[in-house]
C-alpha positions as a Markdown table, in Angstrom:
| # | Residue | x | y | z |
|---|---|---|---|---|
| 1 | Unk | -21.9 | 24.6 | 13.9 |
| 2 | Unk | -19.7 | 25.0 | 10.8 |
| 3 | Unk | -17.0 | 22.7 | 12.1 |
| 4 | Unk | -17.4 | 20.4 | 9.1 |
| 5 | Unk | -18.0 | 22.1 | 5.8 |
| 6 | Unk | -17.9 | 20.6 | 2.3 |
| 7 | Unk | -19.2 | 21.4 | -1.2 |
| 8 | Unk | -22.7 | 20.5 | -2.3 |
| 9 | Unk | -22.9 | 17.5 | -4.5 |
| 10 | Unk | -22.2 | 18.3 | -8.1 |
| 11 | Unk | -22.8 | 15.7 | -10.9 |
| 12 | Unk | -20.0 | 16.9 | -13.1 |
| 13 | Unk | -17.5 | 16.7 | -10.3 |
| 14 | Unk | -18.8 | 13.3 | -9.2 |
| 15 | Unk | -18.3 | 11.9 | -12.8 |
| 16 | Unk | -14.7 | 13.2 | -12.7 |
| 17 | Unk | -14.0 | 11.8 | -9.2 |
| 18 | Unk | -15.7 | 8.4 | -9.8 |
| 19 | Unk | -12.6 | 6.7 | -11.4 |
| 20 | Unk | -10.6 | 7.7 | -8.3 |
| 21 | Unk | -13.2 | 6.0 | -6.1 |
| 22 | Unk | -13.0 | 2.9 | -8.3 |
| 23 | Unk | -9.2 | 2.9 | -7.8 |
| 24 | Unk | -9.8 | 3.2 | -4.0 |
| 25 | Unk | -12.0 | 0.1 | -4.2 |
| 26 | Unk | -9.5 | -1.7 | -6.3 |
| 27 | Unk | -6.8 | -0.8 | -3.8 |
| 28 | Unk | -8.8 | -2.2 | -0.9 |
| 29 | Unk | -9.8 | -5.4 | -2.7 |
| 30 | Unk | -6.3 | -6.2 | -4.0 |
| 31 | Unk | -4.9 | -5.5 | -0.6 |
| 32 | Unk | -7.2 | -8.1 | 1.0 |
| 33 | Unk | -6.4 | -10.7 | -1.7 |
| 34 | Unk | -2.6 | -10.1 | -1.3 |
| 35 | Unk | -2.7 | -10.5 | 2.5 |
| 36 | Unk | -4.8 | -13.7 | 2.0 |
| 37 | Unk | -1.7 | -15.3 | 0.3 |
| 38 | Unk | 1.2 | -13.5 | 2.0 |
| 39 | Unk | 2.3 | -13.1 | 5.6 |
| 40 | Unk | 1.8 | -9.7 | 7.2 |
| 41 | Unk | 5.6 | -8.8 | 7.3 |
| 42 | Unk | 6.1 | -9.7 | 3.6 |
| 43 | Unk | 2.9 | -7.8 | 2.6 |
| 44 | Unk | 4.0 | -4.7 | 4.5 |
| 45 | Unk | 7.5 | -4.7 | 3.0 |
| 46 | Unk | 6.3 | -5.2 | -0.6 |
| 47 | Unk | 3.8 | -2.4 | 0.0 |
| 48 | Unk | 6.8 | -0.1 | 0.3 |
| 49 | Unk | 7.6 | -0.5 | -3.4 |
| 50 | Unk | 4.6 | 1.7 | -4.1 |
| 51 | Unk | 6.7 | 4.6 | -2.9 |
| 52 | Unk | 9.0 | 4.3 | -5.9 |
| 53 | Unk | 6.1 | 4.2 | -8.3 |
| 54 | Unk | 4.6 | 7.3 | -6.7 |
| 55 | Unk | 7.9 | 9.2 | -6.6 |
| 56 | Unk | 8.4 | 8.8 | -10.4 |
| 57 | Unk | 4.8 | 9.4 | -11.0 |
| 58 | Unk | 5.2 | 12.8 | -9.3 |
| 59 | Unk | 8.2 | 13.5 | -11.6 |
| 60 | Unk | 6.0 | 12.9 | -14.6 |
| 61 | Unk | 2.8 | 14.5 | -13.5 |
| 62 | Unk | 3.9 | 17.3 | -11.2 |
| 63 | Unk | 7.4 | 18.1 | -12.3 |
| 64 | Unk | 9.0 | 16.9 | -9.0 |
| 65 | Unk | 12.6 | 15.8 | -8.5 |
| 66 | Unk | 14.4 | 12.8 | -7.1 |
| 67 | Unk | 17.7 | 13.3 | -5.2 |
| 68 | Unk | 20.5 | 10.8 | -5.1 |
| 69 | Unk | 19.8 | 10.1 | -1.4 |
| 70 | Unk | 16.2 | 9.4 | -2.3 |
| 71 | Unk | 17.3 | 7.0 | -5.0 |
| 72 | Unk | 19.5 | 5.3 | -2.4 |
| 73 | Unk | 16.5 | 4.9 | -0.1 |
| 74 | Unk | 14.5 | 3.4 | -3.0 |
| 75 | Unk | 17.3 | 0.9 | -3.5 |
| 76 | Unk | 17.1 | -0.1 | 0.2 |
| 77 | Unk | 13.3 | -0.6 | -0.2 |
| 78 | Unk | 13.8 | -2.9 | -3.2 |
| 79 | Unk | 16.5 | -4.8 | -1.2 |
| 80 | Unk | 14.2 | -5.3 | 1.7 |
| 81 | Unk | 11.5 | -6.7 | -0.6 |
| 82 | Unk | 14.0 | -9.1 | -2.2 |
| 83 | Unk | 15.2 | -10.3 | 1.3 |
| 84 | Unk | 11.5 | -10.7 | 2.4 |
| 85 | Unk | 10.6 | -12.7 | -0.7 |
| 86 | Unk | 13.8 | -14.9 | -0.4 |
| 87 | Unk | 13.1 | -15.6 | 3.2 |
| 88 | Unk | 9.4 | -16.5 | 2.5 |
| 89 | Unk | 10.3 | -18.9 | -0.3 |
| 90 | Unk | 13.2 | -20.5 | 1.7 |
| 91 | Unk | 10.8 | -21.1 | 4.6 |
| 92 | Unk | 8.2 | -22.7 | 2.3 |
| 93 | Unk | 10.8 | -25.0 | 0.8 |
| 94 | Unk | 12.2 | -25.9 | 4.3 |
| 95 | Unk | 8.7 | -26.8 | 5.6 |
| 96 | Unk | 8.0 | -28.9 | 2.5 |
| 97 | Unk | 11.2 | -30.9 | 2.4 |
| 98 | Unk | 11.9 | -30.9 | 6.1 |
| 99 | Unk | 10.0 | -34.1 | 6.6 |
| 100 | Unk | 12.0 | -35.9 | 3.9 |
| 101 | Unk | 15.3 | -35.3 | 5.6 |
| 102 | Unk | 17.0 | -38.2 | 7.3 |
| 103 | Unk | 14.6 | -40.8 | 6.0 |
| 104 | Unk | 17.0 | -43.3 | 4.4 |
| 105 | Unk | 17.0 | -44.4 | 0.8 |
| 106 | Unk | 14.9 | -46.3 | -1.7 |
| 107 | Unk | 11.3 | -46.3 | -2.5 |
| 108 | Unk | 10.2 | -44.7 | 0.8 |
| 109 | Unk | 12.6 | -41.7 | 0.4 |
| 110 | Unk | 11.5 | -41.3 | -3.2 |
| 111 | Unk | 7.8 | -41.2 | -2.3 |
| 112 | Unk | 8.4 | -38.7 | 0.5 |
| 113 | Unk | 10.5 | -36.6 | -1.9 |
| 114 | Unk | 7.7 | -36.6 | -4.4 |
| 115 | Unk | 5.2 | -35.6 | -1.7 |
| 116 | Unk | 7.7 | -32.8 | -0.7 |
| 117 | Unk | 7.8 | -31.6 | -4.4 |
| 118 | Unk | 4.0 | -31.4 | -4.5 |
| 119 | Unk | 3.8 | -29.5 | -1.2 |
| 120 | Unk | 6.6 | -27.1 | -2.2 |
| 121 | Unk | 5.0 | -26.5 | -5.6 |
| 122 | Unk | 1.6 | -25.7 | -4.0 |
| 123 | Unk | 3.2 | -23.3 | -1.4 |
| 124 | Unk | 5.3 | -21.5 | -4.1 |
| 125 | Unk | 2.2 | -21.3 | -6.3 |
| 126 | Unk | 0.3 | -19.6 | -3.4 |
| 127 | Unk | 3.2 | -17.2 | -2.9 |
| 128 | Unk | 3.3 | -16.4 | -6.6 |
| 129 | Unk | -0.4 | -15.6 | -6.5 |
| 130 | Unk | 0.2 | -13.3 | -3.5 |
| 131 | Unk | 3.0 | -11.5 | -5.4 |
| 132 | Unk | 0.8 | -11.0 | -8.4 |
| 133 | Unk | -2.0 | -9.5 | -6.2 |
| 134 | Unk | 0.6 | -7.4 | -4.5 |
| 135 | Unk | 1.9 | -6.0 | -7.8 |
| 136 | Unk | -1.7 | -5.1 | -8.8 |
| 137 | Unk | -2.2 | -3.5 | -5.4 |
| 138 | Unk | 0.9 | -1.4 | -5.8 |
| 139 | Unk | -0.2 | -0.2 | -9.2 |
| 140 | Unk | -3.7 | 0.6 | -7.9 |
| 141 | Unk | -2.4 | 2.4 | -4.8 |
| 142 | Unk | 0.1 | 4.5 | -6.8 |
| 143 | Unk | -2.5 | 5.5 | -9.5 |
| 144 | Unk | -5.1 | 6.3 | -6.8 |
| 145 | Unk | -2.8 | 8.6 | -4.8 |
| 146 | Unk | -1.4 | 10.4 | -7.8 |
| 147 | Unk | -4.8 | 10.7 | -9.5 |
| 148 | Unk | -6.3 | 12.0 | -6.2 |
| 149 | Unk | -3.6 | 14.7 | -5.8 |
| 150 | Unk | -4.0 | 15.8 | -9.4 |
| 151 | Unk | -7.8 | 16.0 | -9.1 |
| 152 | Unk | -7.5 | 17.9 | -5.8 |
| 153 | Unk | -5.2 | 20.5 | -7.5 |
| 154 | Unk | -7.5 | 20.9 | -10.6 |
| 155 | Unk | -10.7 | 21.2 | -8.6 |
| 156 | Unk | -9.2 | 23.0 | -5.5 |
| 157 | Unk | -10.9 | 20.4 | -3.2 |
| 158 | Unk | -10.5 | 20.8 | 0.5 |
| 159 | Unk | -10.0 | 17.9 | 2.9 |
| 160 | Unk | -13.7 | 17.3 | 3.7 |
| 161 | Unk | -14.6 | 17.6 | 0.0 |
| 162 | Unk | -12.2 | 14.8 | -0.9 |
| 163 | Unk | -13.5 | 12.7 | 2.0 |
| 164 | Unk | -17.2 | 13.4 | 1.0 |
| 165 | Unk | -16.8 | 12.4 | -2.6 |
| 166 | Unk | -14.5 | 9.4 | -1.9 |
| 167 | Unk | -17.0 | 7.8 | 0.5 |
| 168 | Unk | -20.2 | 8.8 | -1.2 |
| 169 | Unk | -19.1 | 7.3 | -4.5 |
| 170 | Unk | -17.5 | 4.2 | -3.1 |
| 171 | Unk | -20.4 | 3.1 | -0.9 |
| 172 | Unk | -22.9 | 2.2 | -3.7 |
| 173 | Unk | -20.2 | 0.2 | -5.6 |
| 174 | Unk | -19.2 | -1.7 | -2.4 |
| 175 | Unk | -22.9 | -2.4 | -1.5 |
| 176 | Unk | -23.6 | -3.7 | -5.0 |
| 177 | Unk | -20.5 | -5.9 | -5.0 |
| 178 | Unk | -21.4 | -7.3 | -1.6 |
| 179 | Unk | -25.0 | -8.1 | -2.5 |
| 180 | Unk | -24.1 | -9.8 | -5.8 |
| 181 | Unk | -20.8 | -11.4 | -5.2 |
| 182 | Unk | -20.9 | -12.4 | -1.5 |
| 183 | Unk | -22.9 | -15.3 | 0.0 |
| 184 | Unk | -25.7 | -14.0 | 2.3 |
| 185 | Unk | -26.9 | -17.5 | 3.3 |
| 186 | Unk | -27.6 | -18.2 | 7.0 |
| 187 | Unk | -24.8 | -20.8 | 7.1 |
| 188 | Unk | -22.3 | -18.3 | 5.8 |
| 189 | Unk | -23.4 | -15.6 | 8.2 |
| 190 | Unk | -23.2 | -18.1 | 11.1 |
| 191 | Unk | -19.7 | -19.0 | 10.0 |
| 192 | Unk | -18.5 | -15.4 | 9.8 |
| 193 | Unk | -20.5 | -14.1 | 12.8 |
| 194 | Unk | -20.5 | -16.9 | 15.3 |
| 195 | Unk | -22.9 | -16.3 | 18.2 |
| 196 | Unk | -20.1 | -16.6 | 20.8 |
| 197 | Unk | -18.1 | -13.8 | 19.2 |
| 198 | Unk | -20.8 | -11.8 | 17.4 |
| 199 | Unk | -20.7 | -8.8 | 19.7 |
| 200 | Unk | -16.9 | -8.2 | 19.6 |
| 201 | Unk | -16.9 | -8.7 | 15.9 |
| 202 | Unk | -19.6 | -6.1 | 15.2 |
| 203 | Unk | -17.9 | -3.7 | 17.7 |
| 204 | Unk | -14.6 | -4.1 | 15.9 |
| 205 | Unk | -16.3 | -3.4 | 12.5 |
| 206 | Unk | -17.9 | -0.2 | 13.9 |
| 207 | Unk | -14.5 | 0.9 | 15.4 |
| 208 | Unk | -12.8 | 0.1 | 12.1 |
| 209 | Unk | -15.4 | 2.2 | 10.2 |
| 210 | Unk | -15.0 | 5.1 | 12.5 |
| 211 | Unk | -11.2 | 4.9 | 12.2 |
| 212 | Unk | -11.5 | 4.9 | 8.4 |
| 213 | Unk | -13.2 | 8.3 | 8.5 |
| 214 | Unk | -10.2 | 9.8 | 10.3 |
| 215 | Unk | -7.8 | 7.9 | 7.9 |
| 216 | Unk | -9.7 | 9.3 | 4.9 |
| 217 | Unk | -9.5 | 12.9 | 6.3 |
| 218 | Unk | -5.9 | 12.8 | 7.3 |
| 219 | Unk | -4.9 | 11.2 | 4.0 |
| 220 | Unk | -6.5 | 13.9 | 2.0 |
| 221 | Unk | -4.9 | 16.6 | 4.2 |
| 222 | Unk | -1.4 | 15.0 | 3.9 |
| 223 | Unk | -1.6 | 14.6 | 0.1 |
| 224 | Unk | -2.9 | 18.2 | -0.3 |
| 225 | Unk | -0.3 | 19.9 | 1.9 |
| 226 | Unk | 2.8 | 17.8 | 1.3 |
| 227 | Unk | 3.4 | 15.4 | -1.6 |
| 228 | Unk | 2.2 | 12.0 | -2.7 |
| 229 | Unk | 5.7 | 10.5 | -2.1 |
| 230 | Unk | 5.9 | 11.9 | 1.5 |
| 231 | Unk | 2.4 | 10.6 | 2.2 |
| 232 | Unk | 3.3 | 7.1 | 1.0 |
| 233 | Unk | 6.6 | 7.1 | 2.9 |
| 234 | Unk | 4.9 | 8.1 | 6.2 |
| 235 | Unk | 2.4 | 5.3 | 5.5 |
| 236 | Unk | 5.2 | 2.8 | 4.9 |
| 237 | Unk | 6.9 | 3.8 | 8.2 |
| 238 | Unk | 3.8 | 3.3 | 10.3 |
| 239 | Unk | 3.4 | -0.1 | 8.7 |
| 240 | Unk | 6.7 | -1.4 | 10.1 |
| 241 | Unk | 5.2 | -1.8 | 13.6 |
| 242 | Unk | 2.4 | -3.8 | 11.9 |
| 243 | Unk | 5.1 | -6.0 | 10.4 |
| 244 | Unk | 6.7 | -6.6 | 13.8 |
| 245 | Unk | 3.3 | -7.3 | 15.3 |
| 246 | Unk | 2.8 | -10.0 | 12.7 |
| 247 | Unk | 5.9 | -11.7 | 14.0 |
| 248 | Unk | 4.9 | -11.3 | 17.6 |
| 249 | Unk | 1.1 | -12.0 | 17.7 |
| 250 | Unk | 0.6 | -14.3 | 14.7 |
| 251 | Unk | 2.0 | -17.5 | 13.5 |
| 252 | Unk | 4.3 | -15.8 | 11.1 |
| 253 | Unk | 7.8 | -17.5 | 11.1 |
| 254 | Unk | 10.5 | -15.5 | 12.7 |
| 255 | Unk | 13.6 | -15.9 | 10.5 |
| 256 | Unk | 16.8 | -13.9 | 9.9 |
| 257 | Unk | 15.5 | -12.9 | 6.5 |
| 258 | Unk | 12.1 | -11.5 | 7.8 |
| 259 | Unk | 13.7 | -9.6 | 10.6 |
| 260 | Unk | 16.5 | -8.3 | 8.4 |
| 261 | Unk | 13.9 | -7.2 | 5.7 |
| 262 | Unk | 12.0 | -5.2 | 8.4 |
| 263 | Unk | 15.3 | -3.6 | 9.6 |
| 264 | Unk | 16.4 | -2.6 | 6.0 |
| 265 | Unk | 12.9 | -1.2 | 5.4 |
| 266 | Unk | 13.2 | 0.9 | 8.6 |
| 267 | Unk | 16.6 | 2.2 | 7.5 |
| 268 | Unk | 15.3 | 3.1 | 4.1 |
| 269 | Unk | 12.5 | 5.2 | 5.7 |
| 270 | Unk | 15.1 | 7.1 | 7.8 |
| 271 | Unk | 17.3 | 7.7 | 4.7 |
| 272 | Unk | 14.3 | 9.0 | 2.8 |
| 273 | Unk | 13.3 | 11.3 | 5.6 |
| 274 | Unk | 16.8 | 12.8 | 5.7 |
| 275 | Unk | 16.8 | 13.2 | 1.9 |
| 276 | Unk | 13.5 | 15.1 | 2.0 |
| 277 | Unk | 14.8 | 17.4 | 4.8 |
| 278 | Unk | 18.0 | 18.1 | 2.9 |
| 279 | Unk | 16.0 | 18.7 | -0.3 |
| 280 | Unk | 13.7 | 21.2 | 1.5 |
| 281 | Unk | 16.7 | 23.1 | 3.0 |
| 282 | Unk | 18.3 | 23.2 | -0.4 |
| 283 | Unk | 15.2 | 24.6 | -2.0 |
| 284 | Unk | 14.8 | 27.2 | 0.7 |
| 285 | Unk | 18.4 | 28.2 | 0.4 |
| 286 | Unk | 18.2 | 28.5 | -3.4 |
| 287 | Unk | 15.0 | 30.5 | -3.1 |
| 288 | Unk | 16.7 | 33.0 | -0.8 |
| 289 | Unk | 19.4 | 33.6 | -3.4 |
| 290 | Unk | 16.9 | 33.7 | -6.2 |
| 291 | Unk | 17.8 | 30.3 | -7.6 |
| 292 | Unk | 16.8 | 26.7 | -6.7 |
| 293 | Unk | 18.8 | 23.7 | -7.9 |
| 294 | Unk | 17.1 | 20.4 | -7.1 |
| 295 | Unk | 19.1 | 17.3 | -7.9 |
| 296 | Unk | 17.9 | 15.4 | -11.0 |
| 297 | Unk | 15.1 | 17.7 | -11.9 |
| 298 | Unk | 12.6 | 16.5 | -14.5 |
| 299 | Unk | 9.5 | 18.3 | -15.8 |
| 300 | Unk | 7.3 | 16.4 | -18.2 |
| 301 | Unk | 4.9 | 17.8 | -20.8 |
| 302 | Unk | 1.9 | 16.6 | -18.8 |
| 303 | Unk | 3.0 | 18.4 | -15.7 |
| 304 | Unk | 3.7 | 21.6 | -17.6 |
| 305 | Unk | 0.2 | 21.5 | -19.3 |
| 306 | Unk | -1.4 | 21.0 | -15.9 |
| 307 | Unk | 0.4 | 24.0 | -14.5 |
| 308 | Unk | -0.8 | 26.1 | -17.5 |
| 309 | Unk | -4.4 | 24.9 | -17.0 |
| 310 | Unk | -4.1 | 26.0 | -13.3 |
| 311 | Unk | -2.9 | 29.4 | -14.3 |
| 312 | Unk | -5.7 | 30.0 | -16.8 |
């Protein structure tokens, strides 16, 4: 019918796209590891820090610019992450030492205090592991999005081309990792797919797979027609409802810090959206007069060489 069209498989293009697919797999894996140790709101808020990495990656790779208002929105994102981390650590310490409060003095209080120290150390160690995985995830995500945009520009890939190569090259690696690294014993399958809930679990997995196809296509389209920074900011804004759902539907503690961090993150998204609109109007106005004056422009040697290669 011609509704879905994409290029024929090309070995040379596949070799060049394969590192991007590996970054996609790394992004997915580190994301699951980070959320294993962190609560959903904290994970979501820290994910917003990727936007800063992407924004300055665009300055270096594509000769973009960062306005003062955009810088202010980045500052709000960092502030929201600091508030979230502080609230998370405070809650862990409160839970650990809460039982030791009001217990008198002497040997009993000392033993309870030692137990509280051990519990607090274990919880903070878990949080630190989550923060490390989150840092690696931010780096993988930023590198993946920037590399994908650069490769799309160099190869003139369309949306279905990007979707085709991303999924085709990722599936063999994921299958191999699953076969060699996961436990396929009967007991483990029974644990992960209990008979009472097997049907809904399989249906959810199929629905998730179908949804990922639409996510892959729309992500490629958004990166191609806008910018990596705009794409990541839209992704950050649609994660704020997820952070709220973590407070409502899961056992995530509702604290002033967690709610405040979500609120600051939401405000940072609004500020960034306003900054992009003002920057767009300024660029259009400058183009109409024959000049365009973006604030804080920076063009790197790598972005200039890429432009020269596209012209040739």
